[in-house]
N, C-alpha and C positions, 0 to 999 in steps of 0.2 A: 306940373309935376306929376310923376307917375305914383308918388307916394300921397296916402290919405290919411288925415288926421282922425283917430279914434273920437269917436262921441264922447264930451266931455260937459255935462251940463253943469251950468253954473249955480243952481240951487240945490238945497238940499234935499227935497222930495222929490226924488228921480223917477224913472220909468220901470224900474224892476231890480229887485234883490237878488234871485236868480234864476234869470230866465229859462236855463236848461231843464229846471225842475218845476214845472206849474205845478200847483197846489191849490187848493180851496177849502175854507173851513166850513162848518155848519152857520145856519143862520142865527142860533141860538148863540153859538161862538162870537158871531160877529156882533151881536146885539150886547154880549159882555164885554166886549172890547178889553178882551184879555189875550196875551199870546198863547198862539196854540202849536204844540208839537207837532213836527212835519209828518211823523209816523201816524197822527191823527188825521191828516187832510187827504182829499182825494184829487187825483190829477185831473186837470182840465186843460183846455187850450191855452197856449202860451200867450196870446193876446188878452185874454179872459184874466189870466192869472197876474199879468202886471198892473191891470187896472185894479185888481183885488187888493194887490200889494201896495201901491200908492195910497189906498184909502184906508188899509190898516194902518199905515205908518202915520197917515196924519191923526188917524182916530187914538192911536196910542202914544201920538206925540214923540216918535221917534224916528231919525233918519231912515230912509230907504236907500241902500247904497247899492249903486249903479256897478255890475260887474258883468263884462262882456265876457261870454263864455271861453269863446276860441282865444281872447286875446290874455285871459287868465291862464290856459294852458301854457300860451306861447313865453309868458314873462315867468311862469314858473322856473324856467331854467335860471334866472337871476338869482333864486336861492341857493343854487350851488358855490360851492368855495373851492376854485375861484369861480369868479363870475365870468361868463362870456363877455367880450368887448364888442362894442358896436363898430361898425355893421356884422351881421352874419346871417345864415340862411338856417330858419326853422323849419323842421318836418314835424307836422303835427298829426298824432293819429289818434283820433278820440270819437269812439263809437261810430256815429255816421260820418265823420268828416277824415279826410285825408287831404292834408294843405302841404304846400311848399310855400313859406314866406319869405320875403327879403326883409331883414328888419336893420333901419336905419339908424333907430332911436325909440324910445317912448312915445307912442302915439303915431310911429311913421314905419308904415308897414305896406309892402307890395306882394301881392300875391302872384306868386309865379306859376303855380299849378295848381289845380285841384281834381277831386275825381269827377269822372263825366257819367256816372252811375253808381255801382255799389262802391264803399268805402272799404279800406281795408279791414275795419273791424267788423263790417257787415258780412265781407267774404269770409270770416273765420265764424261768424255764427251761422252763417248758411251751409259752410262746408260741415260743421259740427252737425247739424240737424240732418245732411245727408250720410253722415257716418253713425247715426243713432244715439248722438250724445245729448246731455240736457241742456237747455239754457241757462244764463248766457254762456255760449259755446266757445269762446274764445279761450279761456283758461282749461277748459276741457279738451279742447283740439290740442293745445300746446302740451298738455299732461300725457294725452297719448303719444303725441308726437316724439316723445322722449324716449318711447319703447320702440319706436319703430326704426327703420333702416331706408336713409336716404338713397337716391338712387335707383329705387325698384320701378318707379314710374315717373314719365315724363308728363310733364304740365308747362302750359305756357308762361313765359314771363310777360305779361300784356302789356302792350306798347313801349316797351324797351327800345324795340327797334324803330319806331316811330318818334319823328321830329317833335320837339316842345317837351313840356314838363307834365302834362296832366296825366292822372291815373283811370284805370278801368279796369274792374275786378269781375264784371259779371260773366265776362267770358271765360273767366278761370274758375268760377263757380260751375260752370255750364260742363266745362271738362271736366270736371270731379264728378258731376251728376252721370255723365255718359261712360265714365269707368266704373263707377258704382254700380250701374245696369248693366254693363258688361260682365262684370264679374259675379254679379248676383245671379245670372242667368244660369251659372252652373251651382247655385245653391247659396244660403246664407255665408255672409262675410266670417271668416275667421279672426279672432282678434288679432294675429299678429299681420293679417293682410289689411285691416283697419288702421293698425300703429302705422304700416307703411305708407298707406295711402296718407295719413295724416301728416309725417313727416316730411314727403315730398310736396304736397298741398302747401304745408306752412312755408317752406324753403322756397316755393314760388313766389310767395305774398312778400317773404323777406328779400329775396333777391331784387325783386321790383322796386321794393322802398328804397334800399340803397343804391340800385342804379340810378334812379331819379335824383337820389339826394346827391350823389357824385356828379351828375349833370348839371345840377343848379349850382353847385360849387363854382364848377368849370364856367358855366355860363356869365355868372355874376362877378368872377374872380376873387371871390371872399374865401378865407380859408380855415373858419369856422362853421360847425352844423352843431 
């Protein structure tokens, strides 16, 4: 079958509590064996954090709950009222991930397309940096785009003309970098110019995500996204 079952361990103490947010307590806090607020922990590698959390859960006598980062995003749609009915296509745009997934049921997923390089979120952050915006850049770029006029600059819609459902946003980021360099040759960018660039850059990302999503629905024959 093309569908794969999500990992569902049969025991209570499992491999991780929240792999997307690796943290590590101090040695003293571990010896005291008391819960440590996340804000007081320092980030470490994910694999190291997973082992740490299993140990903490065992020491505290509490379960460590397995949460698959991307599955959690995917199933968040089931919190809506009304809920989507299986099967459906899911578009996951989360930080470093851009995925199109066919969802046949709980734990039954097939990846239709994914990013080959930069994800949409990374494209937002890198684009924001090029426009002199602070990190995290996604919200800042979207806010700036609201003040801009679409249609002033032409940016590519990556891989929309190519077959398949994969994404690639690194070329779009490069296109923005080249346009900024060209405009800055005449002097610092005016605020309205930066806003126009943000508006057209954001629209290119959105158009790509929408275009690939519509293609995924056509490919699978499903009617829900």
